[in-house]
C-alpha positions in Angstrom: -16.4 10.3 15.9 -19.5 9.2 14.1 -20.7 5.7 13.3 -20.9 4.3 9.8 -24.0 5.3 7.9 -25.5 4.6 4.4 -26.0 8.0 2.7 -29.3 8.7 0.9 -29.5 7.2 -2.6 -26.7 4.7 -1.9 -26.8 0.9 -1.8 -24.2 -1.4 -0.3 -22.3 1.6 0.8 -21.2 2.5 4.4 -19.4 5.7 5.2 -18.0 7.3 8.4 -16.9 11.0 8.7 -13.3 11.0 9.9 -12.7 14.8 10.3 -14.2 18.2 9.6 -12.7 21.1 7.7 -9.3 21.8 9.4 -7.3 23.9 6.9 -5.3 23.6 3.7 -3.8 20.1 3.1 -0.1 20.3 2.6 0.7 16.6 2.1 -0.3 13.1 3.0 1.3 9.7 3.4 0.5 6.1 4.3 2.7 4.5 7.0 3.2 0.9 7.9 4.3 0.8 11.6 5.7 -2.5 12.8 5.0 -3.9 16.3 6.8 -1.7 18.8 7.6 0.8 16.0 6.8 4.4 15.7 8.4 7.8 16.4 10.0 10.0 16.8 11.6 8.8 20.0 11.0 11.8 22.2 8.1 13.9 21.2 8.4 16.7 18.7 6.6 19.9 17.7 6.3 21.8 14.4 3.9 24.3 12.7 2.0 21.6 10.7 -1.0 19.9 12.2 -1.8 16.3 11.5 -4.8 14.1 11.0 -4.0 10.4 11.6 -6.4 7.8 10.2 -5.9 4.2 11.4 -6.7 1.9 8.5 -5.6 -1.3 10.1 -4.3 -2.3 13.6 -4.1 0.3 16.4 -2.0 3.3 17.1 -1.0 5.0 20.4 -0.7 8.8 20.0 1.4 10.5 22.6 0.2 14.1 23.2 2.3 15.8 25.8 1.8 13.6 28.9 -1.3 12.0 27.6 -1.8 8.8 25.6 -4.7 8.3 23.1 -5.5 5.0 21.5 -6.8 5.2 18.0 -8.4 2.0 16.7 -9.1 0.8 13.1 -11.4 3.0 11.2 -11.0 6.0 13.5 -9.0 9.2 13.4 -7.4 11.9 15.5 -6.5 15.6 15.0 -3.1 16.5 16.4 -2.1 20.2 16.9 1.5 20.3 15.7 2.5 22.6 18.5 1.5 19.9 21.1 4.5 17.6 21.7 3.6 14.4 20.0 4.6 11.0 18.6 2.9 8.0 17.1 3.4 4.3 18.0 2.0 0.9 17.1 -0.2 -0.3 20.0 -0.9 -3.8 18.7 0.7 -7.2 17.9 0.3 -6.6 14.2 1.6 -4.0 11.7 -0.5 -0.8 11.9 -1.5 1.0 8.7 -2.0 4.7 9.2 -2.8 7.5 6.8 -1.2 10.8 7.8 -2.5 14.1 6.5 -0.5 17.2 7.3 -2.4 20.5 7.1 -1.4 24.2 7.6 -0.7 25.1 11.2 -2.6 27.2 13.6 -4.3 26.5 16.9 -7.3 24.1 16.6 
């Protein structure tokens, strides 16, 4: 994803785009994931897609047989039909914002 920028006509303001238009937002949540915590145990699938935004710590996203590390201030789009789960990948509690959006292949 992009780096932090200061938009025109802003002062003392840094912003970073986390995701593009992806569909209708259905719901969102904030999660605090303890060390070695996460889930679900065993990947799952469903019709909703997710955008995970790591606010603090680090998360390991399992996507099928692949692992993706998402660090603080970064995000990942997860197609709900791809078997997936999310886990804390650090020695501190991870804070993650989860946005669920209407399904459909992305």
